BAKE-391338 format. One record per residue: chain; residue number from 1; residue in one letter; x, y, z of N, C-alpha, C in turn. Coordinates in pm, whole numbers, plus 50000, padded with zeros to 5 digits. Layout:
<A NUM A <X Y Z> <X Y Z> <X Y Z>>
...
! end
This chain:
<A 1 M <48872 16941 40612> <48913 17010 40736> <48861 17154 40734>>
<A 2 A <48796 17196 40836> <48739 17331 40840> <48849 17434 40858>>
<A 3 I <48835 17546 40786> <48934 17653 40797> <48911 17734 40923>>
<A 4 S <48787 17772 40949> <48756 17850 41069> <48611 17825 41105>>
<A 5 H <48566 17891 41210> <48426 17878 41251> <48337 17976 41176>>
<A 6 N <48394 18060 41092> <48319 18160 41019> <48300 18114 40874>>
<A 7 P <48180 18075 40832> <48158 18024 40697> <48184 18129 40590>>
<A 8 V <48156 18256 40621> <48182 18363 40524> <48332 18376 40499>>
<A 9 F <48410 18369 40606> <48555 18378 40591> <48606 18255 40516>>
<A 10 N <48550 18141 40543> <48590 18019 40471> <48572 18037 40321>>
<A 11 Q <48457 18093 40283> <48427 18109 40141> <48522 18208 40076>>
<A 12 S <48551 18319 40147> <48642 18418 40090> <48782 18362 40075>>
<A 13 M <48825 18280 40170> <48956 18219 40162> <48963 18123 40044>>
<A 14 R <48855 18048 40022> <48855 17952 39911> <48857 18025 39776>>
<A 15 S <48785 18137 39769> <48782 18213 39645> <48919 18272 39615>>
<A 16 A <48986 18324 39720> <49117 18386 39700> <49223 18280 39674>>
<A 17 S <49197 18156 39715> <49297 18050 39703> <49254 17946 39601>>
<A 18 K <49182 17989 39500> <49130 17898 39400> <49244 17821 39335>>
<A 19 G <49231 17690 39326> <49333 17609 39264> <49431 17550 39364>>
<A 20 L <49424 17594 39488> <49514 17540 39590> <49451 17419 39656>>
<A 21 E <49536 17332 39709> <49488 17217 39785> <49432 17267 39919>>
<A 22 Q <49342 17185 39979> <49283 17224 40107> <49390 17246 40214>>
<A 23 S <49494 17165 40215> <49600 17180 40314> <49672 17314 40298>>
<A 24 Q <49687 17359 40173> <49751 17487 40149> <49663 17602 40196>>
<A 25 V <49533 17587 40175> <49438 17688 40222> <49442 17697 40375>>
<A 26 D <49441 17579 40439> <49448 17577 40585> <49576 17642 40636>>
<A 27 A <49687 17617 40568> <49815 17674 40608> <49812 17826 40595>>
<A 28 R <49748 17874 40487> <49740 18018 40468> <49656 18082 40578>>
<A 29 F <49548 18017 40615> <49465 18068 40724> <49544 18071 40856>>
<A 30 A <49623 17968 40881> <49702 17962 41004> <49803 18076 41008>>
<A 31 D <49860 18110 40892> <49956 18219 40887> <49890 18351 40921>>
<A 32 I <49764 18367 40876> <49694 18492 40900> <49655 18506 41047>>
<A 33 T <49606 18398 41105> <49550 18407 41241> <49654 18389 41351>>
<A 34 S <49768 18330 41321> <49868 18308 41425> <49942 18437 41457>>
<A 35 T <49986 18449 41580> <50062 18566 41622> <50156 18525 41732>>
<A 36 K <50265 18599 41744> <50361 18568 41848> <50304 18606 41984>>
<A 37 P <50332 18528 42086> <50281 18561 42219> <50365 18670 42286>>
<A 38 M <50303 18737 42378> <50370 18838 42459> <50475 18772 42547>>
<A 39 T <50590 18836 42563> <50696 18785 42649> <50742 18892 42747>>
<A 40 L <50799 18848 42856> <50852 18942 42955> <50970 19020 42897>>
<A 41 E <51054 18950 42821> <51171 19015 42762> <51129 19123 42662>>
<A 42 G <51030 19090 42579> <50983 19188 42482> <50924 19311 42548>>
<A 43 T <50848 19288 42654> <50789 19401 42727> <50898 19486 42792>>
<A 44 A <50996 19421 42852> <51104 19493 42919> <51182 19578 42820>>
<A 45 S <51208 19524 42700> <51283 19601 42600> <51206 19724 42556>>
<A 46 K <51074 19714 42548> <50992 19829 42509> <50986 19932 42620>>
<A 47 V <50981 19887 42745> <50983 19980 42858> <51115 20056 42858>>
<A 48 I <51225 19986 42840> <51356 20049 42837> <51366 20151 42724>>
<A 49 G <51313 20113 42606> <51315 20204 42493> <51237 20332 42520>>
<A 50 M <51120 20319 42580> <51039 20437 42610> <51106 20524 42716>>
<A 51 L <51163 20461 42818> <51229 20539 42923> <51352 20610 42870>>
<A 52 M <51421 20549 42775> <51536 20615 42714> <51493 20739 42639>>
<A 53 L <51378 20733 42571> <51327 20850 42501> <51284 20958 42600>>
<A 54 V <51228 20916 42713> <51192 21013 42817> <51317 21086 42866>>
<A 55 V <51422 21010 42891> <51547 21068 42940> <51608 21161 42835>>
<A 56 L <51608 21119 42709> <51663 21202 42602> <51585 21333 42587>>
<A 57 G <51452 21323 42593> <51370 21443 42585> <51394 21536 42702>>
<A 58 A <51407 21479 42821> <51432 21559 42940> <51570 21624 42935>>
<A 59 A <51671 21547 42893> <51808 21599 42886> <51818 21712 42784>>
<A 60 G <51753 21694 42668> <51757 21799 42567> <51693 21928 42615>>
<A 61 T <51580 21914 42684> <51511 22032 42737> <51595 22101 42843>>
<A 62 W <51659 22022 42927> <51742 22077 43035> <51866 22146 42978>>
<A 63 V <51938 22080 42890> <52064 22132 42838> <52045 22259 42756>>
<A 64 F <51939 22262 42676> <51916 22377 42588> <51822 22481 42648>>
<A 65 N <51795 22467 42778> <51715 22567 42851> <51579 22593 42784>>
<A 66 L <51507 22486 42759> <51377 22496 42693> <51263 22483 42793>>
<A 67 E <51281 22541 42910> <51180 22529 43015> <51043 22581 42971>>
<A 68 A <51043 22676 42877> <50916 22732 42831> <50827 22629 42763>>
<A 69 L <50888 22517 42720> <50809 22412 42654> <50743 22317 42753>>
<A 70 A <50774 22332 42881> <50726 22235 42980> <50574 22228 42985>>
<A 71 F <50507 22342 42996> <50362 22338 43014> <50287 22306 42885>>
<A 72 P <50331 22357 42768> <50269 22305 42645> <50286 22155 42631>>
<A 73 A <50404 22104 42667> <50429 21960 42658> <50340 21884 42755>>
<A 74 M <50307 21945 42870> <50219 21878 42967> <50082 21851 42905>>
<A 75 F <50026 21950 42836> <49894 21933 42776> <49899 21839 42655>>
<A 76 V <50004 21852 42575> <50018 21762 42461> <50036 21618 42510>>
<A 77 G <50119 21600 42614> <50140 21467 42670> <50014 21408 42728>>
<A 78 L <49932 21492 42791> <49804 21444 42845> <49714 21395 42733>>
<A 79 G <49707 21471 42625> <49625 21430 42512> <49674 21302 42448>>
<A 80 L <49806 21292 42428> <49862 21171 42369> <49841 21051 42461>>
<A 81 G <49854 21074 42592> <49836 20964 42687> <49693 20911 42686>>
<A 82 L <49595 21002 42681> <49456 20958 42677> <49425 20886 42545>>
<A 83 W <49482 20936 42437> <49464 20870 42307> <49521 20729 42311>>
<A 84 A <49643 20717 42362> <49708 20587 42368> <49634 20491 42461>>
<A 85 A <49581 20544 42571> <49516 20458 42670> <49382 20405 42622>>
<A 86 F <49307 20485 42547> <49172 20446 42509> <49160 20399 42364>>
<A 87 S <49267 20411 42288> <49262 20365 42149> <49261 20213 42144>>
<A 88 K <49182 20158 42053> <49176 20013 42036> <49286 19962 41943>>
<A 89 T <49356 20055 41880> <49463 20019 41787> <49599 20041 41851>>
<A 90 T <49687 19946 41837> <49822 19958 41891> <49908 20038 41794>>
<A 91 R <49958 20150 41840> <50040 20238 41756> <50174 20262 41824>>
<A 92 P <50278 20189 41790> <50410 20208 41853> <50461 20351 41844>>
<A 93 W <50440 20416 41731> <50489 20552 41714> <50423 20647 41815>>
<A 94 L <50296 20619 41849> <50226 20704 41945> <50287 20690 42083>>
<A 95 Y <50324 20570 42123> <50386 20550 42254> <50523 20617 42260>>
<A 96 Y <50598 20608 42151> <50729 20673 42146> <50716 20825 42149>>
<A 97 L <50618 20876 42076> <50596 21021 42076> <50555 21068 42215>>
<A 98 Y <50469 20992 42279> <50429 21023 42417> <50551 21031 42508>>
<A 99 A <50641 20935 42495> <50760 20932 42579> <50848 21056 42558>>
<A 100 V <50866 21095 42433> <50948 21213 42403> <50885 21339 42459>>
<A 101 V <50754 21357 42437> <50684 21476 42485> <50686 21483 42637>>
<A 102 Q <50665 21369 42701> <50672 21368 42848> <50813 21396 42897>>
<A 103 G <50912 21354 42820> <51049 21386 42854> <51073 21536 42853>>
<A 104 V <51017 21605 42752> <51027 21751 42745> <50961 21814 42867>>
<A 105 F <50843 21764 42903> <50772 21815 43021> <50854 21795 43148>>
<A 106 I <50905 21674 43166> <50982 21643 43286> <51110 21726 43291>>
<A 107 G <51178 21737 43177> <51300 21817 43174> <51275 21962 43210>>
<A 108 G <51164 22016 43159> <51132 22155 43187> <51101 22182 43332>>
<A 109 I <51010 22102 43389> <50973 22127 43529> <51088 22092 43623>>
<A 110 S <51169 21994 43586> <51284 21959 43669> <51383 22074 43675>>
<A 111 S <51405 22137 43561> <51496 22251 43557> <51442 22367 43640>>
<A 112 I <51311 22390 43631> <51250 22498 43708> <51261 22472 43858>>
<A 113 F <51229 22350 43902> <51238 22317 44044> <51382 22317 44092>>
<A 114 E <51474 22271 44009> <51615 22267 44049> <51669 22407 44073>>
<A 115 A <51623 22504 43995> <51668 22642 44013> <51623 22697 44148>>
<A 116 S <51507 22654 44193> <51454 22702 44322> <51503 22620 44440>>
<A 117 Y <51521 22490 44418> <51563 22400 44527> <51678 22311 44477>>
<A 118 P <51799 22361 44482> <51914 22284 44431> <51923 22145 44494>>
<A 119 G <51939 22045 44409> <51951 21907 44456> <51821 21831 44458>>
<A 120 I <51710 21899 44430> <51580 21833 44441> <51560 21727 44332>>
<A 121 V <51615 21752 44214> <51597 21656 44104> <51667 21524 44134>>
<A 122 Q <51788 21533 44187> <51860 21411 44224> <51782 21332 44328>>
<A 123 S <51727 21402 44426> <51647 21335 44529> <51521 21273 44471>>
<A 124 A <51458 21343 44375> <51336 21291 44314> <51364 21166 44231>>
<A 125 V <51474 21168 44157> <51511 21051 44077> <51540 20932 44168>>
<A 126 L <51618 20957 44274> <51650 20850 44369> <51523 20799 44437>>
<A 127 G <51434 20890 44474> <51309 20850 44537> <51222 20767 44444>>
<A 128 T <51220 20803 44316> <51141 20728 44219> <51194 20586 44202>>
<A 129 L <51326 20575 44186> <51387 20444 44168> <51369 20357 44292>>
<A 130 T <51385 20418 44409> <51371 20343 44534> <51227 20296 44554>>
<A 131 T <51133 20385 44528> <50992 20350 44545> <50950 20242 44447>>
<A 132 A <50991 20257 44321> <50956 20157 44220> <51018 20022 44254>>
<A 133 G <51143 20024 44299> <51209 19899 44339> <51140 19835 44457>>
<A 134 G <51102 19917 44556> <51032 19865 44673> <50898 19804 44638>>
<A 135 M <50825 19870 44548> <50695 19817 44506> <50711 19687 44428>>
<A 136 F <50815 19678 44347> <50838 19554 44274> <50870 19440 44368>>
<A 137 M <50951 19467 44470> <50985 19363 44567> <50860 19320 44644>>
<A 138 A <50777 19419 44682> <50654 19386 44754> <50562 19301 44668>>
<A 139 Y <50555 19332 44540> <50472 19252 44449> <50534 19115 44426>>
<A 140 R <50664 19113 44405> <50733 18987 44374> <50720 18886 44486>>
<A 141 F <50728 18931 44610> <50722 18839 44724> <50581 18824 44781>>
<A 142 G <50483 18881 44711> <50345 18862 44752> <50301 18943 44871>>
<A 143 W <50376 19045 44907> <50336 19128 45020> <50216 19214 44984>>
<A 144 I <50200 19242 44855> <50084 19313 44806> <50010 19220 44710>>
<A 145 K <49887 19188 44742> <49808 19096 44661> <49722 19176 44562>>
<A 146 V <49748 19158 44435> <49669 19227 44332> <49552 19137 44294>>
<A 147 N <49447 19143 44373> <49326 19065 44346> <49215 19156 44297>>
<A 148 Q <49096 19102 44284> <48985 19182 44233> <48951 19298 44325>>
<A 149 R <48959 19275 44454> <48928 19382 44549> <49030 19496 44536>>
<A 150 F <49157 19460 44532> <49263 19561 44518> <49243 19641 44388>>
<A 151 T <49216 19569 44280> <49197 19634 44150> <49077 19727 44152>>
<A 152 R <48968 19682 44213> <48847 19765 44220> <48872 19892 44301>>
<A 153 I <48937 19878 44415> <48966 19994 44499> <49057 20093 44426>>
<A 154 M <49160 20041 44362> <49253 20127 44290> <49185 20196 44172>>
<A 155 T <49094 20126 44106> <49025 20186 43992> <48943 20306 44036>>
<A 156 F <48866 20291 44143> <48786 20402 44193> <48875 20515 44244>>
<A 157 A <48984 20479 44310> <49076 20581 44362> <49140 20660 44248>>
<A 158 L <49178 20592 44142> <49242 20660 44029> <49144 20750 43955>>
<A 159 I <49019 20704 43940> <48919 20788 43876> <48895 20914 43959>>
<A 160 G <48884 20895 44091> <48864 21009 44179> <48981 21105 44176>>
<A 161 Y <49103 21050 44175> <49220 21137 44174> <49232 21213 44042>>
<A 162 F <49198 21147 43932> <49204 21214 43802> <49107 21332 43800>>
<A 163 G <48986 21310 43854> <48890 21420 43862> <48942 21533 43948>>
<A 164 F <49000 21498 44063> <49058 21600 44151> <49169 21677 44080>>
<A 165 A <49255 21605 44007> <49368 21668 43939> <49320 21767 43834>>
<A 166 M <49216 21731 43760> <49163 21820 43658> <49102 21946 43720>>
<A 167 I <49028 21928 43829> <48968 22043 43898> <49077 22133 43955>>
<A 168 N <49177 22072 44017> <49285 22149 44075> <49363 22225 43967>>
<A 169 L <49382 22160 43852> <49450 22225 43741> <49371 22347 43694>>
<A 170 G <49240 22332 43690> <49156 22445 43652> <49170 22561 43748>>
<A 171 F <49172 22532 43878> <49190 22637 43977> <49329 22701 43963>>
<A 172 A <49430 22618 43938> <49566 22670 43926> <49580 22763 43806>>
<A 173 L <49511 22730 43697> <49524 22809 43574> <49437 22934 43575>>
<A 174 F <49315 22922 43631> <49221 23032 43622> <49185 23095 43757>>
<A 175 G <49220 23027 43866> <49184 23081 43996> <49302 23136 44074>>
<A 176 G <49420 23125 44015> <49538 23180 44080> <49594 23094 44191>>
<A 177 G <49556 22970 44197> <49609 22883 44302> <49553 22744 44290>>
<A 178 G <49579 22664 44390> <49533 22526 44393> <49565 22468 44528>>
<A 179 I <49527 22345 44549> <49547 22285 44681> <49694 22271 44715>>
<A 180 Y <49780 22257 44614> <49922 22236 44642> <49989 22362 44696>>
<A 181 T <49926 22475 44680> <49981 22599 44736> <49920 22631 44873>>
<A 182 S <49829 22546 44920> <49766 22567 45049> <49839 22488 45157>>
<A 183 Q <49790 22501 45280> <49852 22430 45392> <49828 22279 45386>>
<A 184 F <49734 22238 45301> <49705 22095 45286> <49774 22035 45164>>
<A 185 G <49860 22112 45102> <49927 22065 44982> <50008 21939 45003>>
<A 186 W <50074 21929 45117> <50158 21811 45143> <50075 21684 45155>>
<A 187 I <49951 21697 45203> <49863 21580 45213> <49825 21530 45074>>
<A 188 A <49787 21624 44988> <49752 21588 44851> <49872 21527 44778>>
<A 189 A <49990 21582 44806> <50111 21531 44741> <50141 21388 44787>>
<A 190 L <50126 21361 44916> <50148 21227 44969> <50050 21127 44910>>
<A 191 I <49925 21169 44896> <49824 21081 44836> <49862 21050 44691>>
<A 192 G <49908 21152 44620> <49949 21132 44482> <50064 21034 44470>>
<A 193 V <50164 21049 44555> <50277 20956 44554> <50231 20814 44585>>
<A 194 G <50143 20801 44685> <50094 20669 44723> <50016 20601 44612>>
<A 195 L <49928 20677 44547> <49850 20619 44438> <49938 20578 44321>>
<A 196 A <50034 20663 44286> <50124 20630 44176> <50206 20505 44209>>
<A 197 A <50252 20498 44334> <50332 20383 44375> <50252 20253 44369>>
<A 198 F <50130 20254 44421> <50050 20132 44422> <49997 20097 44282>>
<A 199 T <49987 20196 44194> <49948 20168 44057> <50052 20082 43987>>
<A 200 L <50177 20093 44029> <50282 20008 43971> <50246 19860 43984>>
<A 201 N <50179 19825 44092> <50142 19685 44112> <50040 19638 44008>>
<A 202 L <49951 19729 43967> <49858 19696 43861> <49932 19672 43729>>
<A 203 D <50035 19753 43705> <50115 19735 43583> <50192 19603 43587>>
<A 204 F <50250 19570 43703> <50322 19444 43715> <50229 19325 43691>>
<A 205 E <50109 19335 43747> <50013 19226 43732> <49966 19212 43588>>
<A 206 A <49946 19325 43521> <49904 19322 43381> <50008 19251 43294>>
<A 207 I <50134 19281 43321> <50242 19216 43246> <50247 19067 43277>>
<A 208 K <50238 19033 43404> <50243 18894 43445> <50129 18812 43383>>
<A 209 Q <50008 18865 43391> <49893 18794 43338> <49897 18786 43185>>
<A 210 G <49945 18892 43122> <49955 18890 42977> <50049 18782 42927>>
<A 211 V <50162 18768 42995> <50259 18665 42957> <50204 18526 42988>>
<A 212 A <50144 18511 43106> <50092 18380 43148> <49980 18331 43058>>
<A 213 Q <49897 18422 43011> <49781 18384 42930> <49811 18384 42780>>
<A 214 G <49935 18411 42745> <49972 18409 42604> <49906 18518 42522>>
<A 215 A <49899 18638 42578> <49840 18751 42506> <49921 18779 42379>>
<A 216 P <49858 18839 42279> <49931 18872 42156> <50051 18963 42182>>
<A 217 E <50149 18954 42095> <50273 19030 42111> <50247 19181 42119>>
<A 218 E <50144 19229 42050> <50117 19372 42050> <50080 19424 42189>>
<A 219 F <50037 19334 42277> <50003 19377 42413> <50127 19424 42488>>
<A 220 E <50245 19384 42443> <50369 19433 42504> <50375 19585 42499>>
<A 221 W <50329 19644 42388> <50333 19789 42374> <50242 19856 42476>>
<A 222 R <50123 19803 42492> <50028 19862 42587> <50078 19849 42731>>
<A 223 A <50131 19731 42763> <50182 19710 42899> <50302 19800 42925>>
<A 224 A <50390 19813 42827> <50508 19899 42843> <50467 20045 42856>>
<A 225 F <50368 20086 42778> <50318 20223 42788> <50261 20250 42927>>
<A 226 G <50181 20154 42979> <50122 20172 43111> <50226 20187 43219>>
<A 227 L <50328 20102 43218> <50432 20108 43320> <50513 20237 43307>>
<A 228 T <50544 20278 43184> <50619 20401 43162> <50540 20523 43212>>
<A 229 A <50412 20527 43180> <50328 20638 43224> <50321 20646 43376>>
<A 230 T <50313 20533 43442> <50307 20532 43589> <50438 20580 43649>>
<A 231 L <50550 20539 43593> <50680 20584 43643> <50696 20735 43627>>
<A 232 I <50650 20788 43514> <50655 20933 43494> <50569 21004 43597>>
<A 233 W <50449 20952 43618> <50359 21010 43717> <50422 21005 43856>>
<A 234 L <50483 20894 43891> <50546 20881 44022> <50657 20984 44041>>
<A 235 Y <50739 21003 43939> <50847 21101 43948> <50791 21242 43969>>
<A 236 V <50690 21278 43894> <50632 21412 43905> <50573 21433 44044>>
<A 237 E <50506 21332 44098> <50446 21345 44232> <50553 21358 44340>>
<A 238 I <50660 21280 44327> <50768 21289 44425> <50838 21424 44416>>
<A 239 L <50860 21472 44294> <50921 21604 44276> <50836 21712 44340>>
<A 240 R <50705 21706 44320> <50615 21805 44378> <50613 21795 44530>>
<A 241 M <50612 21674 44583> <50611 21655 44727> <50738 21713 44792>>
<A 242 L <50853 21687 44731> <50978 21738 44782> <50981 21891 44778>>
<A 243 A <50923 21949 44672> <50919 22095 44662> <50835 22154 44774>>
<A 244 I <50722 22090 44805> <50635 22138 44913> <50706 22130 45047>>
<A 245 F <50776 22021 45072> <50847 22006 45199> <50964 22104 45209>>
<A 246 N <51024 22139 45096> <51133 22235 45098> <51086 22378 45121>>
<A 247 Q <50958 22402 45099> <50904 22535 45121> <50887 22563 45269>>
<A 248 E <50870 22462 45348> <50839 22479 45492> <50965 22485 45577>>
! end
């Protein structure tokens, strides 16, 4: 009985298992190559765990008045997020660290906005939960079809928005302003909220397809990270949009 399609691996397995019966060698190979499949429950538990860390990080920053950490945490969170998104290795600790750092960022900016616009944080949280729930219902009942065309459009839109966000951040840091402080700020904010909301459908589809196709269990971490990152982005965009509308 062949161990695998790789003759080199077959030979190494036989050398390491010298004296064993062929059935025992085959069993050892099966143990090495087998993995648990991704499940909806496993993914949900990881999403909940990451969101709990976000909340804990935000609460700690808010309670202990650590607003000064908000902007350093924003850059650290961006770096960790890019590392987690493009790394080929699944690192649970990296996703948890990302969640904590983003919690610090969210807690800091939420405290700053709340001081200027009392009640805005409660509205932003409610808006995030409502929007996420609405998008899930739209996806669940097929009102939004996540097909190749939808995915392609969203991919180009997200790349374009990321480029815009980086340029705008540069202007905000070194030019003394940005589009969000202009008369067109509310338009940019609405676009941001819309993109974040529709990105949730890509996350839902990734989870659904991963479970349906029996993806490895480690994919639960990546899917949970993606959904958590999108929810954080959605909250920040809604908070910013509400702040702009409160200025007028």
